[in-house]
C-alpha positions in Angstrom: 21.8 -76.1 158.9 20.5 -73.6 156.5 24.1 -72.6 155.7 25.0 -76.2 155.1 22.0 -76.9 152.9 22.8 -73.7 150.9 26.3 -74.9 150.3 25.1 -78.4 149.2 22.8 -76.8 146.7 25.6 -74.7 145.3 27.8 -77.8 145.0 24.9 -79.7 143.3 24.3 -76.9 140.9 28.0 -76.7 140.0 28.1 -80.5 139.6 25.1 -80.3 137.3 26.8 -77.7 135.2 30.1 -79.6 134.9 28.5 -83.0 134.0 27.6 -82.3 130.4 31.2 -81.3 129.5 32.8 -84.7 129.4 29.9 -86.2 127.3 30.2 -83.5 124.7 33.9 -84.0 124.5 33.4 -87.8 124.1 30.9 -87.2 121.4 33.3 -84.8 119.6 36.1 -87.3 119.9 34.0 -90.1 118.6 33.1 -87.9 115.6 36.7 -87.3 114.9 37.5 -91.0 115.2 34.7 -91.9 112.8 36.0 -89.3 110.3 39.5 -90.7 110.6 38.3 -94.2 110.1 36.5 -93.2 106.9 39.6 -91.4 105.7 41.7 -94.5 106.5 39.3 -96.8 104.9 39.1 -94.7 101.8 42.9 -94.6 101.6 43.1 -98.4 102.1 40.6 -98.9 99.4 42.5 -96.7 96.9 45.7 -98.5 97.8 44.2 -102.0 97.3 42.7 -100.8 94.0 46.1 -99.7 92.8 47.6 -103.1 93.7 44.8 -105.0 92.0 44.9 -103.0 88.8 48.7 -102.5 88.4 50.4 -105.5 89.8 48.8 -108.3 87.7 49.3 -106.6 84.3 52.8 -108.1 83.6 51.5 -111.5 84.8 48.6 -111.3 82.5 50.9 -110.5 79.5 53.1 -113.4 80.4 50.2 -115.7 80.6 49.3 -114.7 77.0 52.8 -115.5 75.8 54.1 -111.9 75.7 56.6 -109.8 77.4 56.0 -106.2 78.5 57.6 -105.1 75.1 54.7 -106.9 73.3 56.9 -109.5 71.6 55.7 -113.1 71.6 57.6 -115.5 73.7 55.3 -118.5 73.4 54.5 -120.9 70.6 53.1 -118.2 68.4 55.3 -117.6 65.3 57.1 -114.3 65.9 58.2 -111.6 63.4 60.5 -112.4 60.5 63.4 -110.9 62.3 63.1 -113.6 64.9 64.3 -116.3 62.5 62.1 -116.9 59.5 64.1 -115.8 56.4 62.6 -113.7 53.7 63.8 -113.4 50.1 66.0 -110.3 50.3 64.2 -107.0 50.0 63.1 -104.7 47.2 66.0 -102.3 46.9 68.5 -100.9 44.4 68.2 -102.5 40.9 65.3 -104.6 42.3 63.3 -101.9 44.0 60.4 -102.3 41.5 60.5 -106.1 41.6 58.1 -108.7 43.0 58.6 -111.4 45.6 61.4 -109.7 47.5 60.8 -109.4 51.2 58.5 -112.4 51.2 58.6 -115.9 52.5 58.4 -118.6 49.7 57.2 -116.2 47.0 55.4 -117.8 44.1 56.4 -115.1 41.6 59.8 -113.4 41.3 60.4 -110.4 39.1 63.8 -108.6 39.1 62.2 -105.3 38.0 63.5 -102.6 35.8 64.3 -103.2 32.2 65.8 -106.7 32.7 62.4 -108.4 32.3 63.7 -111.4 34.2 60.9 -113.2 36.0 59.8 -116.6 37.2 56.2 -117.6 37.7 54.6 -120.6 39.4 57.5 -120.9 41.7 57.4 -124.0 44.0 60.0 -124.2 46.8 61.4 -127.6 47.7 63.1 -126.2 50.7 63.1 -123.1 52.8 64.9 -122.0 56.0 68.2 -123.8 55.5 71.5 -122.6 54.2 70.1 -122.6 50.7 66.5 -122.6 49.5 65.8 -124.4 46.3 62.8 -124.3 44.0 61.6 -124.3 40.4 59.5 -122.1 38.2 58.7 -121.0 34.7 60.9 -118.4 33.1 61.7 -116.9 29.7 64.7 -118.6 28.1 66.5 -117.0 25.1 68.4 -119.4 22.9 71.0 -116.7 22.0 72.5 -116.7 25.4 70.5 -117.2 28.5 68.1 -115.7 31.0 66.3 -112.6 29.6 62.7 -111.3 29.4 61.9 -112.7 26.0 62.1 -116.2 24.6 60.4 -119.5 25.1 58.9 -120.4 28.5 61.0 -123.1 30.2 61.4 -124.7 33.6 64.2 -123.1 35.6 65.9 -124.0 38.9 66.1 -121.2 41.4 68.5 -121.0 44.3 68.4 -118.5 47.2 71.5 -118.5 49.3 73.9 -116.4 51.5 71.5 -116.7 54.5 72.2 -113.9 57.0 71.1 -110.6 58.5 70.6 -107.5 56.4 69.3 -104.3 57.8 68.2 -106.1 60.9 66.2 -108.8 59.0 67.0 -112.5 58.5 67.0 -113.1 54.8 68.5 -114.8 51.8 70.8 -112.2 50.4 71.6 -113.8 47.1 69.4 -115.2 44.3 70.2 -117.0 41.0 68.2 -119.1 38.6 69.3 -121.2 35.6 68.1 -123.7 33.0 69.9 -127.0 33.6 68.3 -128.6 30.6 70.4 -126.3 28.4 73.7 -127.1 30.2 73.5 -124.2 32.7 74.4 -124.8 36.3 74.5 -123.0 39.6 77.4 -120.6 40.2 77.8 -119.1 43.7 79.9 -116.3 42.1 77.2 -114.9 39.8 73.9 -113.8 41.4 71.6 -111.0 42.3 72.6 -109.4 45.6 69.1 -108.8 47.0 70.4 -107.1 50.1 72.3 -104.3 48.4 70.2 -104.4 45.2 73.1 -105.1 42.8 74.3 -107.7 40.3 77.4 -109.7 41.3 79.7 -111.4 38.8 78.0 -110.5 35.6 80.4 -107.7 34.7 83.5 -109.1 36.4 84.3 -111.5 33.6 83.7 -111.6 29.8 80.3 -112.7 28.6 79.4 -116.3 27.8 80.4 -117.4 24.3 77.6 -117.5 21.8 77.5 -119.8 18.8 78.0 -116.9 16.4 81.2 -116.1 18.3 82.7 -119.5 17.5 83.8 -121.6 14.5 83.6 -125.3 15.0 85.6 -127.9 13.1 86.7 -131.5 13.5 90.0 -131.6 15.5 93.0 -133.9 15.1 92.7 -137.6 14.8 93.3 -139.4 18.2 93.8 -142.9 19.3 90.9 -143.8 21.7 90.8 -146.6 24.2 90.4 -150.1 23.0 86.9 -150.7 21.7 86.0 -147.0 21.5 85.5 -144.6 18.7 86.4 -140.9 19.4 86.2 -137.5 17.9 87.6 -134.1 18.9 85.8 -130.8 18.2 87.8 -127.6 18.0 86.0 -124.4 19.0 87.8 -121.2 18.0 86.7 -117.7 19.2 86.1 -115.7 16.0 84.5 -112.8 17.8 85.9 -109.3 18.5 86.4 -109.9 22.2 87.0 -112.5 24.9 84.2 -114.9 25.9 83.7 -117.7 28.4 82.9 -121.4 27.9 81.8 -123.3 31.0 80.2 -126.7 31.5 79.4 -129.4 29.0 78.0 -129.0 25.5 75.1 -131.1 24.5 76.1 -133.4 21.6 73.7 -135.0 19.1 74.8 -137.5 16.4 72.7 -137.2 13.2 72.1 -139.8 10.6 72.3 -139.0 6.9 68.5 -138.8 6.9 68.6 -136.0 9.4 67.2 -137.8 12.4 69.0 -137.9 15.8 70.6 -141.2 16.8 69.2 -142.6 20.0 72.1 -142.2 22.4 72.4 -141.3 26.0 75.0 -138.7 27.0 77.4 -139.1 30.0 80.2 -136.9 31.2 83.2 -139.3 31.3 84.3 -142.7 30.2 87.6 -144.7 30.0 88.7 -142.2 27.4 87.0 -139.0 28.6 88.2 -137.1 31.6 86.1 -137.2 34.8 87.4 -133.7 35.9 84.7 -131.2 36.8 84.2 -128.4 34.3 85.6 -124.9 35.1 85.2 -121.6 33.3 87.5 -121.2 30.3 88.1 -117.7 28.9 88.8 -117.6 25.2 90.6 -114.6 23.8 89.9 -113.8 20.2 91.6 -116.5 18.0 92.0 -118.9 21.0 90.7 -122.5 20.7 88.9 -124.8 23.2 88.6 -128.6 22.8 85.7 -131.0 23.3 86.2 -134.8 23.1 83.4 -137.2 22.1 83.7 -141.0 22.5 81.5 -144.1 22.5 82.0 -147.8 22.7 81.8 -150.1 19.7 78.6 -151.9 18.6 79.2 -155.6 19.3 75.8 -156.5 17.9 76.2 -154.4 14.8 75.4 -150.8 13.8 71.9 -149.6 13.7 72.5 -146.1 12.1 75.8 -144.4 11.3 76.3 -140.7 12.1 77.1 -138.4 9.3 77.1 -135.1 11.3 77.6 -133.9 14.9 75.4 -131.2 16.3 76.9 -129.4 19.3 74.8 -127.0 21.5 76.5 -124.6 23.9 75.3 -124.1 27.5 72.6 -121.5 27.3 71.8 -122.1 23.6 69.2 -124.0 21.7 68.8 -126.1 18.6 68.5 -123.1 16.3 72.0 -121.9 17.2 73.7 -125.3 17.4 77.1 -125.8 15.7 77.2 -128.6 13.1 80.2 -130.6 11.9 80.3 -133.0 9.0 81.7 -136.5 9.5 81.5 -137.6 5.8 85.3 -138.0 5.5 86.0 -138.9 9.1 87.6 -142.2 10.0 85.7 -142.2 13.3 82.8 -144.7 13.3 80.1 -143.1 15.5 76.8 -145.0 15.3 73.9 -146.3 17.3 73.8 -150.0 18.0 71.3 -152.8 17.6 71.4 -153.8 21.3 68.9 -151.2 22.6 69.2 -149.0 25.6 71.1 -151.7 27.6 73.9 -151.8 24.9 77.0 -150.0 26.2 77.5 -148.8 22.6 74.4 -146.6 22.9 76.1 -144.2 25.3 78.2 -141.2 24.1 80.7 -139.6 26.5 81.4 -135.9 26.2 84.2 -133.9 27.9 83.8 -130.4 29.3 85.4 -127.5 27.4 89.2 -127.8 27.9 92.1 -125.5 27.0 94.1 -128.4 25.4 93.6 -131.7 23.7 95.4 -133.5 26.5 93.1 -132.1 29.1 90.1 -134.0 27.6 91.8 -137.4 28.4 91.7 -139.0 31.9 
């Protein structure tokens, strides 16, 4: 018995020594698991944070009307290059100018020594094929648009809408004074993309009054009921010059006052053809026909002189022709503004007498 009891004690002691081993292992394993869980949790949190902070960014941009490039895609007006045209750009001959590169500028200055400028510009249209406006500019009676002279209302046209150097712009600009017979010409303008003048040196200059001599032309047989007169304009200058458009014609009484007559561009005797540039070489002659209907209610005042103003000129440089020995009876009528005899028809400048007729 004693041997058996001794063996049992040894077994019990061994068992008591082996029992703590699994518990320690379990505790160690649990510790490792807890550490791994913390590491996994931290990794998951970092991953979720990355998702939260990175993924919504493009969506937030789009919600604000933007793309990832920062350009607006919503209703906000985008940059000029997206479709809103500007007036050219300050470059070349116009590098020191004002108003170029702007939308609807209120002041335009060509820059340099030209002195050409418009102030108080009001645009009637913008964004179409042409933009049209008006402003005050200096008008010189001796021949057109320069930096000195009287301040007059001018019409301005911006055209040649297109892309220049990556920008949408009006690439051409011209202004003129219609009250002095000037009109828009798409072949003569400021190229405000390249910074150059177009058409101003490709043809002779406009004829000035001191380049021309005016005289009464040959007698003609007008239409029934009309009185007519032809004016010859001969280039007495040293070089060629250009006549274009219609002259302004005033009939003057012997007392010096102007007869109250409206001017139109054609009648049963005067051609309805549109004017076209006419180049006069030295010594060459152009023709202008003037006609009006008779006074059925009697003459009010009879003209003794005709004053003719060229496009781009003013009263101080007008050409005057005497009618003292003329057989033409040009007069104002007693019938007032409704009387057909109180209208004078004037032809454009023509290269021949026949071209003035219908």
